[in-house]
C-alpha positions as CSV (number, residue, x, y, z in Angstrom):
1,M,17.6,-26.5,-70.6
2,P,14.6,-24.5,-69.5
3,T,15.7,-20.9,-67.7
4,P,15.0,-21.2,-64.0
5,Q,11.9,-19.1,-62.7
6,P,11.9,-16.9,-59.7
7,R,10.0,-18.5,-56.6
8,K,7.2,-16.7,-55.5
9,L,6.8,-16.2,-51.6
10,D,3.5,-17.1,-50.2
11,K,1.9,-14.1,-49.2
12,R,0.2,-15.8,-46.2
13,L,3.5,-17.2,-45.2
14,I,4.9,-13.5,-45.0
15,T,1.6,-12.5,-43.0
16,R,2.2,-15.2,-40.6
17,R,5.7,-13.9,-40.1
18,A,4.7,-10.8,-39.7
19,V,1.9,-11.3,-37.1
20,L,4.3,-13.8,-35.2
21,G,7.0,-11.4,-35.0
22,G,4.7,-8.4,-33.7
23,M,3.5,-10.7,-31.3
24,A,7.0,-11.3,-30.1
25,A,7.9,-8.0,-30.4
26,G,4.6,-6.9,-28.3
27,F,5.4,-9.5,-25.6
28,T,9.0,-8.6,-25.2
29,G,8.2,-4.8,-24.9
30,A,5.4,-5.7,-22.6
31,F,7.7,-8.2,-20.4
32,S,10.4,-5.4,-20.6
33,Y,8.0,-2.4,-19.3
34,A,6.7,-4.7,-16.4
35,R,9.9,-5.6,-15.3
36,F,12.2,-2.8,-15.6
37,I,10.0,0.4,-15.7
38,E,6.6,0.2,-14.0
39,P,8.1,-1.4,-10.7
40,T,10.2,1.9,-10.4
41,W,7.6,4.2,-11.5
42,L,6.2,6.0,-8.4
43,E,2.8,7.5,-8.4
44,I,2.2,10.1,-5.7
45,R,-1.5,10.2,-5.2
46,E,-2.9,13.3,-3.3
47,L,-6.5,13.5,-2.2
48,T,-8.6,15.2,0.2
49,I,-11.2,13.6,2.8
50,P,-14.0,15.0,4.3
51,V,-14.5,14.0,8.0
52,R,-17.2,14.5,10.3
53,G,-16.7,16.5,13.3
54,L,-13.0,17.1,12.5
55,A,-12.1,20.1,14.8
56,P,-10.5,23.5,13.1
57,S,-7.2,22.5,14.7
58,F,-7.2,19.3,12.3
59,D,-8.5,20.9,9.1
60,G,-5.9,20.5,6.6
61,Y,-4.1,17.7,8.6
62,K,-1.9,15.9,6.2
63,V,-1.8,11.8,6.6
64,G,1.1,10.3,4.8
65,L,0.6,6.5,3.6
66,V,3.0,3.9,2.1
67,S,2.4,0.2,2.3
68,D,3.9,-3.1,1.5
69,I,7.5,-2.1,1.8
70,H,8.3,-5.9,1.7
71,W,12.1,-5.0,2.5
72,P,14.4,-5.9,1.3
73,I,13.0,-7.2,-1.7
74,N,13.7,-5.2,-5.1
75,L,14.2,-2.2,-2.6
76,S,17.5,-0.2,-1.9
77,E,18.1,2.1,1.0
78,E,18.7,4.8,-1.5
79,R,15.0,4.2,-2.7
80,M,13.8,4.3,0.9
81,R,15.8,7.4,1.9
82,G,14.2,9.1,-1.2
83,L,10.5,8.2,-0.2
84,G,11.6,9.5,3.6
85,E,12.5,13.0,1.8
86,E,9.3,13.0,-0.4
87,F,6.9,12.7,2.6
88,S,9.2,15.6,4.4
89,R,9.2,17.8,1.4
90,R,5.3,17.8,1.4
91,E,5.3,18.2,5.2
92,V,2.8,15.3,6.0
93,D,2.0,15.6,9.9
94,V,1.9,11.9,10.4
95,L,2.7,8.9,8.5
96,C,0.9,5.3,8.5
97,I,2.3,2.2,7.2
98,P,-0.1,-0.5,7.2
99,G,2.0,-3.9,6.8
100,D,4.2,-6.3,5.2
101,L,7.2,-4.0,6.2
102,M,9.7,-6.8,5.8
103,D,10.1,-10.1,3.5
104,G,12.3,-13.1,3.4
105,H,12.5,-16.5,3.4
106,D,16.1,-17.5,4.9
107,P,16.2,-18.2,8.2
108,A,19.7,-18.0,8.3
109,N,19.7,-14.9,6.9
110,L,17.0,-12.5,8.1
111,P,17.2,-8.9,6.9
112,S,17.6,-5.9,9.1
113,F,16.2,-2.5,9.2
114,R,19.3,-0.7,10.2
115,D,19.5,2.4,8.5
116,V,16.7,1.6,6.4
117,F,14.5,4.5,7.7
118,E,17.0,6.9,8.3
119,G,15.7,10.2,7.8
120,W,12.2,9.4,8.0
121,E,10.3,11.6,10.5
122,T,7.1,13.7,10.9
123,K,5.4,16.2,13.4
124,D,3.1,13.4,14.8
125,G,5.2,10.0,14.4
126,I,5.1,7.1,12.0
127,Y,2.5,4.6,12.6
128,A,2.4,0.8,11.5
129,T,0.6,-2.4,11.6
130,L,1.9,-6.0,10.8
131,G,0.9,-7.8,7.6
132,N,0.6,-11.4,6.4
133,H,4.2,-11.1,5.5
134,D,5.6,-9.6,8.4
135,H,4.3,-12.6,10.6
136,A,5.5,-15.2,7.6
137,I,9.2,-14.0,8.3
138,G,9.0,-14.0,11.9
139,R,6.8,-11.6,14.1
140,A,9.3,-11.4,16.9
141,H,12.1,-10.5,14.6
142,V,10.2,-8.0,12.6
143,V,9.0,-6.3,16.1
144,R,12.6,-6.4,17.3
145,E,13.8,-4.6,14.4
146,V,11.2,-1.9,14.2
147,S,11.8,-1.3,18.0
148,R,15.7,-1.2,17.7
149,H,16.4,0.5,14.1
150,T,13.4,2.7,12.8
151,P,11.2,5.5,14.4
152,L,8.1,3.7,13.7
153,E,5.7,2.8,16.3
154,L,3.4,-0.4,15.8
155,I,-0.1,0.0,16.8
156,D,-1.6,-3.6,16.2
157,N,-4.9,-3.9,18.1
158,S,-3.9,-0.3,20.0
159,R,-4.2,3.1,19.0
160,V,-2.3,6.6,19.8
161,L,-4.4,10.1,20.5
162,I,-3.0,12.9,18.5
163,E,-4.0,16.4,20.3
164,R,-3.9,20.0,19.8
165,G,-4.8,21.5,22.7
166,S,-8.5,20.1,23.6
167,D,-9.2,18.6,20.0
168,A,-7.9,15.1,19.4
169,L,-7.6,12.6,16.5
170,V,-7.2,8.9,16.8
171,I,-4.7,6.9,14.8
172,A,-5.9,3.0,15.5
173,G,-4.8,-0.4,14.2
174,V,-5.6,-4.0,14.0
175,G,-3.6,-7.2,13.5
176,D,-3.6,-8.8,10.3
177,L,-6.7,-10.5,8.8
178,W,-5.2,-13.8,7.5
179,E,-2.6,-14.3,10.4
180,D,-3.4,-12.3,13.4
181,T,-6.4,-11.0,15.6
182,V,-8.4,-8.3,14.3
183,D,-9.3,-6.9,17.9
184,A,-11.8,-4.0,17.1
185,Q,-12.3,-3.3,21.0
186,A,-8.9,-2.9,21.8
187,A,-8.0,-0.4,18.8
188,L,-11.5,1.4,18.8
189,G,-13.5,0.8,21.9
190,R,-14.2,3.1,25.0
191,L,-13.7,6.3,22.8
192,P,-15.9,9.4,22.8
193,D,-17.9,9.0,19.5
194,E,-16.9,12.8,18.6
195,I,-13.3,11.9,18.5
196,P,-12.7,11.3,14.6
197,R,-10.4,8.3,13.5
198,I,-8.3,6.8,11.1
199,L,-8.1,2.9,11.1
200,L,-5.1,0.9,10.0
201,S,-5.4,-2.6,8.5
202,H,-3.2,-4.3,6.4
203,N,-5.9,-6.4,4.5
204,P,-8.6,-4.0,3.1
205,D,-11.4,-6.8,3.8
206,V,-11.6,-5.2,7.0
207,A,-13.7,-2.7,5.9
208,E,-16.5,-5.6,5.0
209,E,-15.9,-7.9,8.1
210,L,-15.3,-5.7,11.3
211,V,-17.2,-7.0,13.9
212,G,-19.0,-4.3,16.1
213,D,-20.4,-0.8,15.7
214,Y,-17.1,1.5,15.7
215,R,-16.7,4.7,14.3
216,V,-14.0,5.1,11.5
217,D,-14.0,7.8,9.4
218,L,-11.2,6.3,7.2
219,Q,-9.3,2.8,7.0
220,L,-6.0,3.0,5.3
221,S,-4.8,-0.3,3.8
222,G,-2.7,-2.0,1.4
223,H,-2.0,-5.9,0.7
224,T,-3.4,-6.0,-3.0
225,H,-0.5,-4.6,-4.7
226,G,-3.3,-3.0,-6.9
227,G,-4.0,-6.4,-8.5
228,M,0.0,-6.4,-9.7
229,L,-0.8,-7.9,-13.2
230,G,-3.8,-6.6,-15.1
231,I,-5.1,-5.2,-18.1
232,G,-8.0,-2.7,-18.0
233,N,-10.3,-4.1,-15.5
234,W,-8.9,-7.5,-15.4
235,Y,-6.9,-8.2,-12.5
236,P,-7.1,-12.0,-11.5
237,G,-4.8,-12.0,-8.8
238,T,-6.1,-9.5,-6.5
239,P,-5.6,-11.3,-3.1
240,S,-9.1,-10.3,-1.6
241,R,-12.5,-11.9,-0.8
242,Y,-14.0,-9.5,-2.6
243,G,-12.7,-9.7,-5.9
244,N,-11.3,-6.3,-7.4
245,K,-13.4,-4.3,-5.0
246,F,-10.8,-3.4,-3.1
247,R,-7.9,-3.6,-5.6
248,E,-6.8,0.1,-5.0
249,G,-7.8,3.6,-4.3
250,L,-10.5,5.2,-2.6
251,C,-13.4,2.3,-1.7
252,Q,-16.7,2.1,0.2
253,G,-16.6,-1.0,2.7
254,A,-19.8,-2.2,4.3
255,H,-18.8,-0.3,7.5
256,H,-16.6,2.7,6.1
257,Q,-14.8,3.9,3.2
258,V,-11.2,2.7,3.1
259,F,-8.0,3.8,0.6
260,V,-6.0,1.2,-0.5
261,S,-2.4,1.6,-1.5
262,K,-1.0,-0.4,-4.4
263,G,2.1,-0.5,-2.5
264,I,5.9,0.0,-3.3
265,S,7.6,-3.3,-3.9
266,P,6.7,-5.5,-6.8
267,M,7.8,-8.7,-4.7
268,R,9.2,-11.9,-5.7
269,R,7.7,-12.1,-9.4
270,H,9.3,-8.5,-9.7
271,L,6.6,-7.5,-12.1
272,R,4.2,-4.8,-12.4
273,F,1.6,-4.1,-15.2
274,G,-1.3,-1.7,-15.0
275,A,-0.5,-1.2,-11.2
276,R,2.2,1.3,-10.6
277,P,3.9,1.6,-7.0
278,D,2.2,4.4,-5.2
279,I,2.1,6.4,-1.9
280,A,-0.6,8.7,-0.9
281,I,-0.8,12.2,0.5
282,I,-4.1,12.6,2.1
283,T,-5.6,16.0,3.6
284,L,-8.3,15.9,5.9
285,R,-11.0,18.7,6.0
286,A,-14.1,19.1,8.1
287,A,-17.0,18.0,6.6
288,Q,-19.5,20.6,5.4
289,D,-22.1,19.6,7.7
290,S,-19.9,19.8,10.6
291,V,-18.6,22.9,10.4
C-alpha cells in the first residue's frame, strides 16, 4: 500500500483568504470607527475673521458657533452641558446656532428641551434660526420648546443689534432655504451700511442665492454635516446644490464668505467618517484697511 503524501496547500487560496480576511478586518475597523469613535470625537475650530469697519470696542469679539444639534438623536444632557461649559470656559461673547435644533418623527412622543440647555449663557445672548428638520418635526412645537425651556432667542427673518456705547454689531437670521422663506429685507434691510453684520442661515447655499444688495460680513451655517461620510475629497452625500463647495469650513459664496459647521449630531445613520463633529470659536478683528 502506497504511503499517503501530504496535501500541498494552494498558495493562491492562501492569498485569497488573506486578502478577504484583511478586507473584512478593515471594513469592521472602519465601521467601528465611524460608528463609535468619530461621532463623539469633537473638533474645536478656532479662527480669526477680519471685518471691514469693525469698531475698536468689538475688536477681539468672540462668536461661538454650534449647529445641527438634532436633539435628542445620539446626544445626552451630559454632553450638552459639556458643550455649554466649553463655550463658557472660552469666554465667547455671543453664541450662534444656525438650525436643526430638534429632531424626531413620533407625533405622540415629541422631544422636549427641558434641562437640555442648562448652564448655557453668554454675555450678549444665544441666537438661533430654525433648520429643515425643525420644520419637519413641527415649527410650532420647536418654537414653543425654545421659548419655554431654553435661553435661546430665535431670529428667523429678523435681527438683533449688539451695542458697545455708540458702536454696534448686527446678528441677523433668515428662514430655512428648503422649508421657509428667506427674507433678506427683514433680516438685513434698513441698516446703516457702516454697521458690520453676521448672518445666520441654516443652509449655506444662501451664500449663493441671497437676493438683493445687502452687506454681509460673515454667514454662519450648518446643514451639510461635513458630508457625513467620505474619503479624501469624495463626499457624495453632501446636501447642497453646489456639490462640496459648502461642505465645511470657511468658504466664499457669490455674495460673501460663509463658515459652515459640521454640526455635532450624526443623525439617524449614527455614522461619521472624515467629518468629525465640531464647534467653532470665531474671533472678529478689524480689517487692516479699516483701522
